C-alpha positions in Angstrom: -304.2 58.3 -59.9 -303.2 56.1 -62.5 -305.2 53.1 -64.3 -303.2 50.8 -62.3 -304.0 52.5 -58.7 -307.8 52.1 -60.0 -307.0 48.4 -60.6 -305.4 48.0 -57.3 -308.3 49.5 -55.5 -310.8 47.6 -57.1 -308.5 44.1 -56.5 -308.3 45.3 -53.0 -312.1 45.8 -52.6 -312.8 42.6 -53.9 -310.3 40.9 -51.6 -311.7 42.5 -48.4 -315.1 41.9 -49.3 -314.6 38.3 -50.0 -312.4 37.8 -46.8 -315.8 38.7 -44.7 -317.1 35.2 -43.3 -320.6 35.0 -44.6 -319.7 36.3 -48.6 -319.8 33.3 -50.5 -319.1 35.6 -53.8 -319.8 38.8 -55.5 -322.3 39.2 -57.9 -321.4 40.8 -61.4 -323.5 43.2 -62.8 -325.1 42.6 -66.5 -322.4 44.9 -67.8 -319.6 42.7 -66.5 -321.2 39.5 -67.4 -321.5 40.7 -71.1 -318.0 42.0 -71.2 -316.6 39.0 -69.4 -318.3 36.7 -72.5 -317.0 38.9 -74.8 -313.5 38.9 -73.3 -313.7 35.0 -73.6 -314.8 34.7 -77.1 -311.9 37.1 -78.2 -309.5 35.0 -76.1 -310.4 31.7 -77.0 -310.2 33.1 -80.7 -307.0 34.9 -80.3 -305.2 32.8 -77.5 -307.1 29.8 -77.4 -307.7 30.1 -73.9 -310.0 31.7 -71.3 -309.5 33.7 -68.0 -311.1 35.5 -65.1 -310.6 39.6 -65.8 -310.9 41.8 -62.9 -313.3 41.4 -59.7 -317.0 41.2 -60.7 -319.4 42.8 -58.1 -317.3 45.9 -57.8 -317.5 49.3 -58.9 -314.9 51.8 -58.2 -315.4 55.4 -59.1 -313.2 58.5 -58.3 -315.5 61.6 -58.2 -314.6 64.9 -59.8 -314.1 65.8 -55.9 -311.5 63.3 -55.6 -313.2 60.9 -53.3 -313.8 57.5 -54.0 -317.0 55.9 -54.3 -317.0 52.0 -54.0 -320.0 49.7 -54.9 -319.8 46.0 -53.6 -322.7 43.4 -54.7 -322.3 40.2 -52.4 -323.8 36.9 -52.3 -324.2 35.7 -48.7 -324.3 32.6 -46.9 -328.0 32.0 -45.7 -326.6 31.0 -42.4 -325.4 34.7 -41.6 -327.4 37.8 -40.7 -327.2 39.7 -43.9 -327.2 43.2 -42.1 -324.2 42.2 -39.9 -322.2 40.8 -42.9 -323.0 44.1 -44.9 -321.8 46.2 -42.3 -318.5 44.2 -41.7 -317.9 44.3 -45.6 -318.4 48.3 -45.6 -316.0 48.8 -42.9 -313.4 46.1 -44.1 -313.5 47.7 -47.6 -312.9 51.3 -46.2 -310.3 50.5 -43.9 -308.7 48.4 -46.7 -308.9 51.1 -49.5 -308.1 53.8 -46.9 -305.0 52.3 -46.2 -303.7 51.3 -49.6 -304.1 55.2 -50.4 -302.2 56.1 -47.4 -299.5 53.9 -48.7 -299.4 55.7 -52.2 -299.7 59.4 -50.3 -303.0 60.3 -51.1 -305.6 60.8 -48.6 -309.2 60.7 -50.1 -312.5 60.1 -48.6 -314.1 56.4 -49.2 -317.5 55.6 -49.3 -318.7 52.3 -49.7 -322.1 51.1 -50.4 -322.8 47.3 -49.9 -325.7 45.5 -51.9 -326.8 42.0 -51.0 -328.2 40.5 -54.1 -329.1 37.3 -52.7 -328.3 34.4 -50.2 -327.2 30.8 -50.8 
């Protein structure tokens, strides 16, 4: 797997999660927030602009056994049942990433863990 494959899986995971009804946003982890803040400072100094980097709230890991482990941290709409939305996120992300891997000619197990961080 190349770095661009990892980035594509990261983006596909975020897109699939955000497309699920009831998902308002993805919750970045503290490390994501710090990295994004540092990037903004660097960009502001170097290029005079800021921008969004990657999909916060998603963590992708390729295990030594060749399986993908994905973690998705979601903020949900309070008018949806959290368990139903989390299940749908898990299934939609797994389906999306499995299809991407099949297109690339690499079949690998995909596990998805969804954490609901809050509701709004």
